[in-house]
C-alpha positions, 0 to 999 in steps of 0.5 A: 342863701342855702337851705338844708332840706335833708334831715341832717346837718351838712358839715362842709370841710376844706378840700384837704380834710383827710378821711379817717379822723373822728374829731369833727372840728379839723378843717370844718368851714361851715355847718348848715343846719336842717330846716324843720321839714326835709324834702322827700320822694313820695313812695307807692307800694305796687306789690311784692316779688320773690327773687332768689328766695328773697322778698322784693317790694315793687315801689314807685317813687313819685312827687317830691314833698317838702320843697319850696318853690324856686326863688332867686338867690336861694339854693336848697341842699337835698338828697341825691334821689330828690335832686335827680328827680327834679334836676331837669326842672330845677337849677337851685338844687345842691347835693353833698359831694366829695364826702368826708368819712370818720375812722369807721367809714361813716359819712360825717360831712362833705368837701363840696356841694354839687349841682346835678345837671 
């Protein structure tokens, strides 16, 4: 079983699906709908700096929220920042890989899922 813990549907396409097509159907293999609560990294604002005249917020990224405990036979699709935060401790996390883009360059899906290690 694969759970989608991102806020967006995950569209998985065949490896030969070309970029630059606005129609979502060609090469579509599967859609994984999102779960009600996405996994997110907690943030803690630490202050503000100015660099080259621009305000920059100093932020600490902390614990992951909204992720279930690891279970046999269950993988979870999460955002890359969430997966990288937990990769050393969790082997059940997957991320979209080899993105598919429409004619304007917007990501509409992926050709594979990957496990960060």
